[in-house]
C-alpha positions as CSV (number, residue, x, y, z in Angstrom):
1,M,90.5,103.5,99.2
2,R,93.4,104.4,96.9
3,K,96.0,103.0,100.1
4,A,94.0,99.3,100.2
5,T,94.6,99.8,96.2
6,A,98.2,100.6,97.3
7,A,98.9,98.5,100.1
8,A,97.3,96.2,97.6
9,A,100.1,96.6,94.7
10,L,102.9,96.7,97.5
11,A,101.9,92.9,98.3
12,V,102.9,91.8,94.7
13,L,106.0,93.7,94.1
14,F,107.2,92.0,97.6
15,T,106.4,88.8,96.2
16,L,107.7,89.5,92.8
17,S,111.5,91.0,94.4
18,S,114.1,89.1,95.5
19,A,117.0,89.6,97.8
20,P,120.2,90.7,95.8
21,A,122.8,87.4,95.4
22,H,125.1,88.6,98.1
23,A,122.4,89.3,100.4
24,A,123.9,87.3,103.7
25,T,122.0,85.4,106.5
26,I,118.4,87.5,107.0
27,P,116.6,87.8,110.5
28,T,113.8,86.0,110.2
29,E,112.0,88.6,113.0
30,R,110.6,90.8,112.0
31,V,112.0,94.3,110.6
32,T,109.9,97.9,111.1
33,I,111.5,101.2,110.2
34,D,110.4,103.9,112.1
35,V,110.4,107.6,109.9
36,V,112.4,110.4,112.7
37,T,112.7,113.0,110.1
38,V,111.1,114.2,107.1
39,N,112.4,117.1,105.3
40,G,113.0,119.1,102.1
41,S,111.2,120.1,99.3
42,G,110.2,116.7,97.8
43,C,108.7,115.1,100.4
44,K,106.7,117.8,103.3
45,Q,105.4,116.1,106.4
46,G,102.4,113.4,105.1
47,T,103.9,112.8,101.3
48,A,106.5,109.7,102.3
49,E,105.7,106.4,103.1
50,V,108.3,103.3,103.7
51,V,107.2,99.8,104.2
52,V,109.3,96.7,104.9
53,S,108.8,93.4,103.3
54,P,107.5,90.4,104.8
55,D,110.8,88.7,104.2
56,N,113.2,91.4,105.7
57,T,114.9,91.4,102.0
58,S,114.4,95.6,101.3
59,F,112.2,98.8,102.0
60,W,110.4,101.0,99.7
61,V,110.0,104.9,99.6
62,I,107.0,105.7,98.2
63,Y,107.2,109.8,97.5
64,S,103.1,111.1,97.2
65,D,104.5,114.8,96.0
66,Y,108.3,115.5,94.5
67,L,108.3,116.7,90.7
68,A,111.3,119.1,90.3
69,Q,110.1,120.8,87.5
70,A,111.9,124.1,84.9
71,G,110.3,126.4,82.7
72,K,106.5,128.1,81.9
73,G,104.3,128.2,85.2
74,A,107.6,126.9,88.0
75,G,108.6,128.9,90.7
76,A,112.3,130.0,91.1
77,T,113.1,126.9,93.4
78,D,110.8,124.7,91.4
79,F,114.1,123.6,89.2
80,R,115.2,121.4,92.1
81,K,113.5,118.9,94.9
82,N,115.3,117.7,97.3
83,C,114.1,114.7,100.6
84,Q,116.9,113.3,103.5
85,L,115.2,110.8,105.6
86,T,116.0,109.9,109.1
87,L,115.1,106.5,109.5
88,Q,115.4,104.1,112.1
89,V,115.7,100.2,111.4
90,N,114.6,98.5,113.9
91,V,117.0,95.4,113.3
92,P,116.9,91.7,115.5
93,Q,119.8,91.4,117.9
94,G,122.7,90.0,117.0
95,F,122.0,91.7,113.2
96,S,123.3,94.3,111.3
97,Y,122.7,95.7,108.1
98,G,123.8,97.7,105.0
99,I,122.0,98.7,101.6
100,A,123.0,96.7,99.1
101,E,121.3,98.6,95.9
102,A,118.5,101.1,95.5
103,T,116.4,101.7,92.8
104,Y,115.3,104.9,91.8
105,A,112.3,105.0,89.5
106,G,109.8,108.2,87.9
107,Y,108.5,109.8,85.0
108,G,110.1,112.4,82.6
109,Y,109.4,114.6,80.8
110,L,112.6,117.7,79.8
111,K,111.7,119.8,76.4
112,P,114.8,119.3,73.3
113,G,117.8,121.5,75.7
114,A,116.8,120.9,78.7
115,S,118.3,118.1,81.6
116,G,117.2,116.4,84.9
117,Y,119.1,114.9,87.5
118,Q,118.5,112.1,89.7
119,T,120.7,112.0,93.1
120,V,120.9,108.8,96.2
121,N,123.4,109.3,98.7
122,Y,122.9,107.4,102.1
123,Y,124.9,107.2,105.6
124,F,124.2,106.3,109.0
125,Q,123.9,109.1,112.3
126,G,127.8,110.7,113.2
127,Q,129.1,109.4,109.7
128,S,130.6,110.7,106.7
129,A,128.6,110.7,103.7
130,T,128.9,108.1,101.1
131,T,129.8,107.8,97.5
132,T,126.6,109.6,96.0
133,W,125.1,108.2,93.0
134,K,124.5,110.6,89.8
135,H,122.2,110.2,86.4
136,S,121.3,112.0,84.1
137,F,118.6,112.4,81.6
138,N,119.2,114.5,78.4
139,G,115.3,116.1,76.4
140,P,113.9,115.8,74.1
141,F,112.4,113.2,76.6
142,D,109.2,111.6,77.4
143,D,108.8,109.4,79.7
144,N,108.8,106.6,82.4
145,W,112.6,105.7,84.1
146,S,114.7,103.9,86.2
147,I,117.8,103.7,87.6
148,T,119.6,101.3,89.9
149,H,122.3,102.0,92.0
150,R,124.9,99.5,93.2
151,T,127.0,98.9,96.6
152,E,129.7,95.8,96.0
153,F,129.7,94.1,98.4
154,S,132.8,95.0,99.7
155,E,132.4,98.4,100.1
156,I,128.8,98.0,101.5
157,V,128.8,100.4,105.2
158,Y,127.1,98.0,107.8
159,A,125.5,99.7,110.6
160,P,127.6,99.5,114.2
161,C,126.7,96.5,116.3
162,G,124.5,96.9,118.8
163,E,123.8,100.2,118.3
164,K,120.6,102.6,118.0
165,K,121.6,105.0,114.7
166,N,120.1,106.9,112.7
167,L,120.3,105.8,108.7
168,N,120.0,109.3,107.0
169,V,118.8,108.9,102.3
170,N,119.7,112.0,101.0
171,S,117.6,112.8,97.5
172,S,117.0,114.7,94.8
173,L,115.5,115.4,92.2
174,R,116.9,118.6,89.7
175,V,115.6,120.4,86.6
176,D,117.9,122.8,83.8
177,K,115.9,124.3,80.5
178,G,119.5,124.7,78.9
179,S,118.2,125.9,76.1
180,S,115.0,125.0,75.8
181,D,111.7,127.0,74.6
182,A,111.2,129.3,77.4
183,N,107.7,129.3,77.0
184,A,107.9,125.2,76.9
185,N,108.0,123.9,81.0
186,S,109.8,120.9,81.8
187,F,110.1,118.1,84.9
188,M,110.6,115.6,86.6
189,T,109.1,113.5,89.2
190,M,109.1,110.2,91.8
191,D,105.8,110.9,92.8
192,H,102.7,108.4,93.8
193,Q,100.3,109.4,92.2
194,R,101.6,109.6,89.0
195,G,102.0,106.3,88.0
196,E,102.4,104.5,91.4
197,V,106.3,104.9,91.7
198,R,108.4,104.1,94.0
199,T,111.5,103.4,95.5
200,L,113.1,100.2,96.0
201,H,116.1,99.7,98.7
202,H,117.7,96.0,99.4
203,F,118.9,95.4,102.9
204,S,122.6,93.7,103.0
205,W,122.4,91.5,106.5
206,K,125.4,89.7,109.4
207,R,125.7,88.9,111.7
208,C,127.8,90.5,114.5
């Protein structure tokens, strides 16, 4: 029942989302994505799902257990969680794609003196990692959060034409307790179960 509800919510969100202004020719043939590998403490096996929008302009990553915490009750390694997804994007012949922008969202609870960080980068198989985007949050903070990383059109890196190169998506959450009360707990999440959180990635398409 929960899966059906999530699917319905995604359908609504897809109809509300739109391609970035610099989106080029979009293939009409259905684009699909296969999850090749899932690695990291923030996305254990079975806790990350990828769904492509019906109009081929974007894809969602749905996390169900992505939480970093520090302070009382937190384990020694809980302060940082990461996730590396290796994705095979099945593109129609004659097209190539890049990531134009991505929106990450979640919930944060940071006590005074604590801080949180969200980072992400993308790169294609056989290439060096792209620029890493990093956003920081400072306590006191107790709210939903949402940040969008955008790439200038001239700086978008496209998959090599005619080659099957997997896309790597690396993200992380970190919480530092800093000078906050040692008996308090601070956390950040990109957890699907905590507020139906999803991350949205917009394609930029070009013809080969």
